[in-house]
One Martini backbone bead per residue (centre of mass of N, CA, C, O) as a GRO file, in nm:
protein
  192
    1UNK     BB    1  -0.176   3.659   1.905
    2UNK     BB    2  -0.449   3.523   2.033
    3UNK     BB    3  -0.740   3.416   1.949
    4UNK     BB    4  -1.067   3.489   2.098
    5UNK     BB    5  -1.338   3.326   2.235
    6UNK     BB    6  -1.663   3.404   2.373
    7UNK     BB    7  -1.816   3.172   2.580
    8UNK     BB    8  -2.132   3.057   2.693
    9UNK     BB    9  -2.236   2.777   2.897
   10UNK     BB   10  -1.977   2.568   2.911
   11UNK     BB   11  -1.974   2.650   3.219
   12UNK     BB   12  -1.993   2.667   3.535
   13UNK     BB   13  -2.043   3.012   3.593
   14UNK     BB   14  -2.031   3.078   3.268
   15UNK     BB   15  -1.734   3.190   3.156
   16UNK     BB   16  -1.509   3.106   2.880
   17UNK     BB   17  -1.198   3.090   2.726
   18UNK     BB   18  -1.110   3.037   2.381
   19UNK     BB   19  -0.858   2.933   2.211
   20UNK     BB   20  -0.699   2.902   1.940
   21UNK     BB   21  -0.732   2.542   1.874
   22UNK     BB   22  -0.932   2.487   2.087
   23UNK     BB   23  -1.157   2.293   2.213
   24UNK     BB   24  -1.497   2.327   2.266
   25UNK     BB   25  -1.564   2.019   2.270
   26UNK     BB   26  -1.576   1.741   2.406
   27UNK     BB   27  -1.608   1.419   2.353
   28UNK     BB   28  -1.850   1.375   2.542
   29UNK     BB   29  -2.024   1.613   2.434
   30UNK     BB   30  -2.050   1.508   2.151
   31UNK     BB   31  -2.190   1.240   2.214
   32UNK     BB   32  -2.428   1.351   2.367
   33UNK     BB   33  -2.536   1.526   2.134
   34UNK     BB   34  -2.573   1.291   1.935
   35UNK     BB   35  -2.765   1.100   2.125
   36UNK     BB   36  -3.008   1.325   2.117
   37UNK     BB   37  -3.063   1.240   1.852
   38UNK     BB   38  -3.283   1.117   1.649
   39UNK     BB   39  -3.179   0.776   1.579
   40UNK     BB   40  -2.936   0.753   1.772
   41UNK     BB   41  -2.757   0.493   1.906
   42UNK     BB   42  -2.451   0.596   1.850
   43UNK     BB   43  -2.128   0.749   1.951
   44UNK     BB   44  -1.801   0.843   1.810
   45UNK     BB   45  -1.487   0.943   1.852
   46UNK     BB   46  -1.267   1.013   1.569
   47UNK     BB   47  -1.015   0.979   1.369
   48UNK     BB   48  -0.961   1.074   1.045
   49UNK     BB   49  -0.738   0.856   0.996
   50UNK     BB   50  -0.971   0.624   1.042
   51UNK     BB   51  -1.078   0.721   0.774
   52UNK     BB   52  -1.159   0.544   0.490
   53UNK     BB   53  -1.022   0.547   0.166
   54UNK     BB   54  -1.145   0.468  -0.175
   55UNK     BB   55  -1.173   0.414  -0.515
   56UNK     BB   56  -1.398   0.180  -0.525
   57UNK     BB   57  -1.646   0.326  -0.403
   58UNK     BB   58  -1.738   0.484  -0.654
   59UNK     BB   59  -1.806   0.242  -0.832
   60UNK     BB   60  -2.066   0.170  -0.674
   61UNK     BB   61  -2.205   0.425  -0.768
   62UNK     BB   62  -2.179   0.392  -1.081
   63UNK     BB   63  -2.225   0.052  -1.040
   64UNK     BB   64  -2.525   0.057  -0.831
   65UNK     BB   65  -2.653   0.354  -0.872
   66UNK     BB   66  -2.924   0.564  -0.975
   67UNK     BB   67  -2.774   0.857  -0.869
   68UNK     BB   68  -2.569   0.889  -1.079
   69UNK     BB   69  -2.571   1.212  -1.198
   70UNK     BB   70  -2.863   1.314  -1.043
   71UNK     BB   71  -2.681   1.455  -0.808
   72UNK     BB   72  -2.499   1.693  -0.627
   73UNK     BB   73  -2.438   1.467  -0.380
   74UNK     BB   74  -2.316   1.302  -0.619
   75UNK     BB   75  -2.163   1.144  -0.830
   76UNK     BB   76  -1.936   1.362  -0.988
   77UNK     BB   77  -1.982   1.615  -0.753
   78UNK     BB   78  -1.787   1.485  -0.563
   79UNK     BB   79  -1.538   1.407  -0.397
   80UNK     BB   80  -1.261   1.253  -0.426
   81UNK     BB   81  -1.076   1.052  -0.242
   82UNK     BB   82  -0.820   1.232  -0.232
   83UNK     BB   83  -0.969   1.494  -0.151
   84UNK     BB   84  -1.096   1.377   0.108
   85UNK     BB   85  -0.830   1.312   0.253
   86UNK     BB   86  -0.752   1.610   0.278
   87UNK     BB   87  -0.988   1.694   0.448
   88UNK     BB   88  -0.945   1.492   0.684
   89UNK     BB   89  -0.652   1.609   0.745
   90UNK     BB   90  -0.787   1.892   0.856
   91UNK     BB   91  -0.852   1.716   1.104
   92UNK     BB   92  -0.891   1.576   1.441
   93UNK     BB   93  -1.214   1.537   1.450
   94UNK     BB   94  -1.486   1.294   1.477
   95UNK     BB   95  -1.830   1.188   1.433
   96UNK     BB   96  -1.967   0.870   1.471
   97UNK     BB   97  -2.289   0.762   1.361
   98UNK     BB   98  -2.543   0.547   1.475
   99UNK     BB   99  -2.830   0.436   1.311
  100UNK     BB  100  -3.139   0.371   1.267
  101UNK     BB  101  -3.368   0.257   1.032
  102UNK     BB  102  -3.564   0.528   1.080
  103UNK     BB  103  -3.364   0.727   1.019
  104UNK     BB  104  -3.257   1.057   0.912
  105UNK     BB  105  -2.946   1.095   0.841
  106UNK     BB  106  -2.923   1.367   0.685
  107UNK     BB  107  -3.080   1.535   0.908
  108UNK     BB  108  -2.905   1.458   1.151
  109UNK     BB  109  -2.640   1.573   1.042
  110UNK     BB  110  -2.735   1.867   0.988
  111UNK     BB  111  -2.808   1.914   1.290
  112UNK     BB  112  -2.539   1.846   1.419
  113UNK     BB  113  -2.364   2.038   1.274
  114UNK     BB  114  -2.506   2.291   1.374
  115UNK     BB  115  -2.467   2.251   1.677
  116UNK     BB  116  -2.156   2.245   1.671
  117UNK     BB  117  -2.114   2.518   1.539
  118UNK     BB  118  -2.274   2.690   1.765
  119UNK     BB  119  -2.039   2.582   1.975
  120UNK     BB  120  -1.758   2.680   1.784
  121UNK     BB  121  -1.723   2.466   1.535
  122UNK     BB  122  -1.657   2.607   1.231
  123UNK     BB  123  -1.571   2.318   1.067
  124UNK     BB  124  -1.823   2.183   1.052
  125UNK     BB  125  -1.902   1.862   0.879
  126UNK     BB  126  -2.129   1.661   0.702
  127UNK     BB  127  -2.203   1.309   0.650
  128UNK     BB  128  -2.402   1.075   0.510
  129UNK     BB  129  -2.662   0.869   0.357
  130UNK     BB  130  -2.723   0.837   0.055
  131UNK     BB  131  -2.955   0.982  -0.118
  132UNK     BB  132  -3.122   1.242  -0.216
  133UNK     BB  133  -3.475   1.405  -0.130
  134UNK     BB  134  -3.536   1.728  -0.152
  135UNK     BB  135  -3.596   1.666  -0.451
  136UNK     BB  136  -3.751   1.545  -0.724
  137UNK     BB  137  -3.538   1.729  -0.897
  138UNK     BB  138  -3.234   1.786  -0.966
  139UNK     BB  139  -3.040   2.084  -1.054
  140UNK     BB  140  -2.791   2.002  -1.233
  141UNK     BB  141  -2.789   2.203  -1.476
  142UNK     BB  142  -2.751   2.457  -1.282
  143UNK     BB  143  -2.541   2.382  -1.029
  144UNK     BB  144  -2.762   2.444  -0.789
  145UNK     BB  145  -2.858   2.408  -0.480
  146UNK     BB  146  -3.164   2.447  -0.299
  147UNK     BB  147  -3.043   2.289  -0.013
  148UNK     BB  148  -2.746   2.358   0.111
  149UNK     BB  149  -2.820   2.361   0.431
  150UNK     BB  150  -2.908   2.025   0.411
  151UNK     BB  151  -2.728   1.918   0.202
  152UNK     BB  152  -2.544   1.600   0.193
  153UNK     BB  153  -2.313   1.390   0.146
  154UNK     BB  154  -2.208   1.085   0.122
  155UNK     BB  155  -1.952   0.903   0.217
  156UNK     BB  156  -1.944   0.725  -0.043
  157UNK     BB  157  -1.943   0.975  -0.250
  158UNK     BB  158  -1.631   1.043  -0.121
  159UNK     BB  159  -1.471   0.751  -0.071
  160UNK     BB  160  -1.590   0.611   0.180
  161UNK     BB  161  -1.529   0.332   0.386
  162UNK     BB  162  -1.771   0.235   0.593
  163UNK     BB  163  -1.698  -0.044   0.690
  164UNK     BB  164  -1.408   0.008   0.795
  165UNK     BB  165  -1.475   0.244   0.973
  166UNK     BB  166  -1.688   0.109   1.163
  167UNK     BB  167  -1.497  -0.120   1.251
  168UNK     BB  168  -1.270   0.054   1.383
  169UNK     BB  169  -1.497   0.178   1.592
  170UNK     BB  170  -1.685  -0.087   1.685
  171UNK     BB  171  -1.905  -0.127   1.480
  172UNK     BB  172  -2.178  -0.256   1.332
  173UNK     BB  173  -2.128  -0.444   1.010
  174UNK     BB  174  -2.306  -0.567   0.718
  175UNK     BB  175  -2.422  -0.750   0.480
  176UNK     BB  176  -2.710  -0.727   0.304
  177UNK     BB  177  -2.911  -1.028   0.219
  178UNK     BB  178  -3.200  -0.937   0.333
  179UNK     BB  179  -3.502  -0.775   0.397
  180UNK     BB  180  -3.497  -0.866   0.711
  181UNK     BB  181  -3.245  -0.724   0.748
  182UNK     BB  182  -3.073  -0.508   0.949
  183UNK     BB  183  -2.947  -0.213   0.883
  184UNK     BB  184  -2.660  -0.004   0.890
  185UNK     BB  185  -2.624   0.347   0.985
  186UNK     BB  186  -2.416   0.629   0.881
  187UNK     BB  187  -2.241   0.918   1.014
  188UNK     BB  188  -2.042   1.224   0.966
  189UNK     BB  189  -1.864   1.458   1.176
  190UNK     BB  190  -1.669   1.718   1.124
  191UNK     BB  191  -1.501   1.929   1.356
  192UNK     BB  192  -1.149   2.013   1.425
   0.00000   0.00000   0.00000
């Protein structure tokens, strides 16, 4: 017997029943929802199998970022690339968002994750970009995040090769060589 969720407002004329395993939001609806977020330049639904993971990515965190070991959403507290691959393989779709340079990618990802979740995609989980800023000093020693409802790890902190993933999706991305060059920022929301 299929479990059914009764959702309202997703179709003109009222109610429609969604069977377990059926997508709650279409790809177009997901992209429209993402593009309505402030700072989002574009959004594309991607297959999680096209999200590239690699062991070398975490080396960049360990030997190139002063956040390593200083924050609960950074390595070594985040999933290893192999574990992240298993997580990705548990999803059918994800939304890759391209944000402008002024965007607060982590906040955008958390807000979008919540919006998608509230529309019935209970597996929704977001990954941002860069280090966390929610606390002046992360309570690493306590081992418990004070802002777990908003804090999300960066894609790269989980071993995701953002460059290859963005390129596969047809988004622009390149190495930032000067301070005048405009960087590209990305977030990923795993949907269902």
